[in-house]
N, C-alpha and C positions, 0 to 999 in steps of 0.2 A: 389603640390597636384596631384594626379592621377585623370584625368577627365575621368571616364568611361562612355561610351555610352551604354555599356552592360557588363555583367560579363565576365571576362577572366583572365587567369593566366598571360598573357603577358601585361605589361604596354603599354597603348597607343592604344590597339585594341578596336574596337567599334562595335556597332550595326548599320548597314546600311540597306537601303531598299533592296538591292540585296543580302543581307546576308553575304557579304564579308567584308574585313577590310576597314577602312576608310583611304584612301590614302591622301597625303598632297594636291593634286590637288582637290580632292572632298571637303576637309575641306575648301579651299579657295572659292570654288564656293558656299558653304552653309554657308558662314561667316554671311550673313544677316538673317539667320533663327534662331529664339530663341528657346530655348528648351521648350517643352510643360509643363514639370513639373520638380520640384525639390524634390527628395525623401529624406525627412528628418528622420533620425533614430538614436537611441542611440547605440553606439558601445557596444557589449557585450564582457567582458573579457574572454580569453580562460580559460578553466577548467584545469589548471595545465600546466606545461611546456611541449611543444611538442604536445599539444592537438589540435584537429581540429579547423579550423576557425569557430567560432559560427555564424559569419555574413554571411556565404555562403548562407543561406536561404533568407536573405534580398537581396543578389546579384541575386539569381534566381528569386525572385519576380520583381526585376528591369528589368532583361532580358525580362521576360514575358510581363510586362507593355510596354516596348519599342516596342516589336513586335506588339502588339495590336495597339498602338498609330500610328506606321507607317502605318499599314493596314488601319486605319480609317481616315487617313489625306492625304494630297498631298505633304507631306515633301519630298524633293528629297533624292536621295542616299547620304549618308554622313552627312546629317543634324542631329542635336541632337534631339532625341525624348525626352530625359530626362537627368537629371544630378544626380549623386550620389557621395558622398565623401567616397571612400573606404580606405583612409590611416587613420592614427591615429591623424589627424589634427596637423601635425608638419611639419617642413621643411620651407624653404624660399618661401614667397609668398602665402602660403595657405589661410591666412585670406583675402588677396585682391582678390584672385580667388573666394572664397565663396562669398564675398560681390558683386563681379561683376555678378555672376550667380543669386543671390537672387534679384538683381536689374533688371534683364532682363527676368527671367523665367516667364511663363504665369500662372502657377498654383503651389501652394505649398502643397505638400502631406506629412503630419506628420504621422508616424507610431506610434500609441498610444500603450503605455505599461507603466508599473510602473517605469522602468528604464528611459523611455523617459522624463517624467515630473520631474525626479530627476536630469536631465542633464542640466547644465547651458549652454552648447554649443547649445543644441537643442532649449532652451529658447531664445537664441540670434538669431538663425535662424528664429524663429517664429516672434520675434519682428521686425526683418529687413524687412520681407516680408509684415507683418501687417501694418507697418508704410507706405509702399507704397501703400497699398490698401486704407488706410484712406486718403491719399493725393488725390487718384483718386476719391474717393467719394466726397471730399471737392471740387475738381476742377469741377466736372460735376453734383454735388448734386444728386448722385445716391446711391443705396444701394447695389452695386455690391459686391460680395464675391468671392474670388478666392482661398480659403483654402478648400481642399477636404481631410478630415481625413480618415485614414484606420486603422483598428483594427489589430494590430500585436499580442498583448496579451491584452484581454479585461480588462478595468479598470472600477471599479464601478463609477457611475455618481458622487457620493458624493466625490470622490477622484480627480476629474478633477479640474484643475485650472480654473479661470473665463473665460479666452480667449477660452479655449476648450469647457467649459460647454455651452457657448453662441452660438456655431455654430448650425445652423439649418440643421440637417442631419439624415436621416433615415437609419441606418445601416442595417435594416431588408430587405431592397431592394436587399441586396447581399446574402441573405439566412440565415435561422436560425442557422445553424451549424457555419456559419461565426460569428454570434453574440456571440455565447457561447464559441467558441474556438479560434477565431481570425485566421488570416492568418498563424501564426506560427503553430498552431494546425493542420490546413488543409494541409500545405505543408510538415509537418513532418510525417503525417500518410497516408500511401498509400490508405487506405480504403476511404479517404475523397478527392481523387483526383478530382473527378467530382465537388464537392463543391468548391475546390480550383479554378479550371478552370473558374466556373461560377463567383466567387467572383472577380477574377482578370480581367475577361472580363468586368463585370459591372463597376469596378473601373476605368478601361481605358476609357470606354464610358463616365463616369461621368467627368473625367479629360478633355476630348476633348470637351465635352458640355460646361463645365464651362469656359474653355479657350476661347472658341469662343464667349460665351454670355458675359462674364465679360469684356474681351478685355482690361485688365490692361496695361497701357502704361509703357514702361521702365522707371525706376527712376535712381536717382544717387546712387552709392554704398555707404553704411553706413560705419562708422569706426567700423568694425566687432569686433575688439578686445575690444573696450570700450563700445559696445552696451550693454544695459541692457537685462536681461532675462524677457520674457513675463510671466514667471511662478512665479516671485516674490519669497516670503518666503513660508514655509510650512503653510498649511491651506487654507481656502477659501478666496475669494476676500475680501479685507479690504476696509472700507469706506474711501472716500475722497470727499471733497466738492469743487466744482468749482463755484465761485462767480463772478458775472459780475458787475462792477461799470461802467456804460456807459448811456448816455442819450437815449431817444427814439427819433423818427423822429418828435414828437410833442413838445419836449421841448429843441431843439437844440439851441446853441448860435447863435446870430444873424449872418446871412451870411454863416453859416457852411452848406456844401452840405449834402443832406439827403441820398445820395447813399449808405452809409455804415450803415444805421440804419433801425430799424423796429418799430413795435408798442410796443415792450417790450425791456428791456435792454438786454435780452438774445439773441435778434435778431442782435446784433451788429456784423458786418462783416467787420473788418478793412482791410482785404487783398482782398477785391473786386477790380478788376474783376478776379484776379487769382483764388480766391475761391468763390464758389457759395453757400457755407454753412456758417451759423453763427459760429463764432470761439468758442463759448462755447461748441457746439456739437462736433466740431473737437477735442477740448481739452478733452472732456468727453471720446471720442473714443480712444485717445492716452493714457489717464489714465487707461482706461479699458484694453488696450493692455499690461498693466504692472501688471495685476492681481488685480486691484482695482475696487470697486463698486462706481461709481462717480455719484453725484447728482448735478444738476445746479440750482442755485438760484440767484435772483437779490440782489445786495447790499442794496437796499431798504428794503429788508426783514430781514436783519441782525440786531439783537438786540445789542446795544452798551451801556452796563452798565457804568455809570460814576463814580462808586466808588466800592472799593473791588477788590480782585484779580479775574481775569477771568479764569475759569476752562476750559481746552481744551475738546471740544466735539469730534472733529476729525480733522485730518490734513486738510488744506485748500489751494487752489490756488485761489488768488485774481487777476482777470483780470481787469486792470484799463485803461480806455480811458482818456487821459489827458484833452480832451475837456470837460469832465464831471466837471472839476475843475472850469469852468466858472459859474456854478451854486453854489451860495453861501452856500445853505443848504447842498448840496452834499459835497462841500469842507469842511464844518465844521464837517460833519459826518466822512469823511475820516481822517481828522486831529484828531478827537477823537479817532478813531480806531487805528491810528498810535501811539497815546500817551499810549495806553494800552500795556501790555506785552503779546504779542501773537506771539512767535517765531515760532510756528507750522503753521503759515500762511505765505506763500511765495507769493510775489507780482510779477506779470508779466505785463509789459507794452507794449503791441503790438502796432506797428504803421506801416504805409505802405510808403515805400520810393517812391512809384509812386503817392502818395496822395499829389498833389501840395500844398494844404492848410496846411497840417501837416508839410511839408517840410519848407514852408515859416515861419510858426510859431514855428519851432522847438525849438529855444533858449527860447522863452517865455513860451512855454508849459513845457519844462524841468525844468525851474527855478521855475515855479508855483508848480510842483509836488514836487521838493525837499524842497520848503518851507512847503508844506502841510504834507508831509510824510517823514521827515528827517530820522527817524529810519528805516523804511522799504526799503528806497532807499540806505542805506549805511551799512546794516547788512547782515550777512550770508557769505557763500562761494563765490567763484569767479563767479560761474554760477548764483547764486541768485542775486548778485549785477549786473551782466550783464543784467539779465532778467528785473530788476527794472529800469534800465537806458533806455531800449528801444529795442524791437525785431522788426527788419524792414522787415521781410519776413516770409512767411509760412514755408519755408525751415529751416530758423533760429529758428523759434518757435518749430518745431518738434525736432530739435537737442537739445535745451535747456531744454524743458519741462521735460523729464525724470529725469534730474539732479535735477531740482527744486522740483518735486514730491518727490524724494528720501530725499531731505533736509528737506521738510515739515514733511515727515513721521518720520524721525529720531528725529526731534525736538518734535514731538508729544509724542513718546515713552520716551523721556527724561523728559518731563513735566507732563505726565499723573500720576494721583495719584495711588499708589499701596498700597495694604494692605495685611497683612497675614491672613490666615484662622483663624476663631474663635477657642478659646481653646488653642491656641499656638501650634497646631500640626504642625510639621515641613513638608515642601513641598519643591519640587525641585526648583520652581520659583515663585515669587510673581505674583499675578494676577492683571490685569488692571481693574479699576472701570470705568464703563461708557459703551457707545454704541459700543465700539470696542472690548470689552472683548471676546464675542463669535467668532468674526471674526478672531482674532489673535491666537485662539486656534488650535491645531493640532489634527486631527483625525487619527486613525490608522486602517488599513485595513488588515484582515487576509484573504488570498485568499482561495477560495473554489475550491475543486477538482470537475472537470466535469465529467460526466459519459461518458465513452468511450464504444464503441462496443467491445464485448468480443474478437473478432478476429482482432481488430485494430493492425496494424503492424507499429512499429516505424522504420523510415528509418534511414539509417546509416549515422552519422555525418561526416564520414571520406570520403564520396564520394560526388561528386557534381551532 
């Protein structure tokens, strides 16, 4: 992969504080300086063979952002102000390099456009960084955000996937023309040069401010090739339920330490002290990062009919604390739940390898769970079975959960009732009946033409 520190026709050249090339000695001195931002964008195909590079304008934006970031910070000459992937994501080691930078950069800057949210690669980049932010929030119990979106081509709010829609960001701070035309419109039309300069300057300021305020620690590189996309499938966020079967600190088994529990089942935090947040909320954020709308409930609130076929309401992740099985009533309810046919419910059994009590009781707890829930602990794909056998760390939980979520969603679609429209009128696809019908629908957007000044001049794509 070409790691560009600024735009250049020559591979390996970059943007340094003194304006010169990045020499090998400078690179070694700056090895400990992390890039301030990762510029994530969708590659635009050329318009015919031999046409100009359509991403040259993204490269110009990257150059300009690097210049501002270098001026606003104390990065030394040769340090990376930012990172951009300017090849076509091919060649040896490209996925490893992307994963490495996503695990170390301070801020993630997605360039919003219709093409961006249709890109699986961009969705993978978003998920890899978002997972790192969620871990940081769990570790320190903060609400730190480190994603700074930029409008390349404006996208209507109703077309944004859930992870993008939930970002708290006022684009009007960068100017009204920026909101209506995006950076692509501003950089392409010379009449908007001042608006472009203002927007880029404000964007660079926001990047530096967020990087310094959020202070996201480096993480472990994800398996980029197998990472899921944060954008999911077409349409808005789909419902997913996170259910917690765990005791509270008031009804613990005799002798069980209360450090991992709170006043409600949802307060269960099995990965204490590595995590300062209840696991249900970490799970909810991870599920949301996959373009789902997640709700958290206690298993005590779940109705368990004892006769008749159970109709799926929504896919579900059931977090089970094996210590809850010491309560006879809870054990009976979990056994009854397991006896029903609910393949759209995936069971995850978190435990903490640093929890001495759980370690010492591991064999007993595992055997009790297998006796109580034999179906759920033995069914499903490899990831689902591994999740039901026990997830010993927060890192392992984050790696398994996307696969478990996908398995639950696919089982829901397989078992949800479908019905044809009334009157026998043919349609392209059957519709789902129930609360997920609207969420799985796809909306279509017809772009609107923005008004341009009559003397607006289109810059030439063939020049940089």
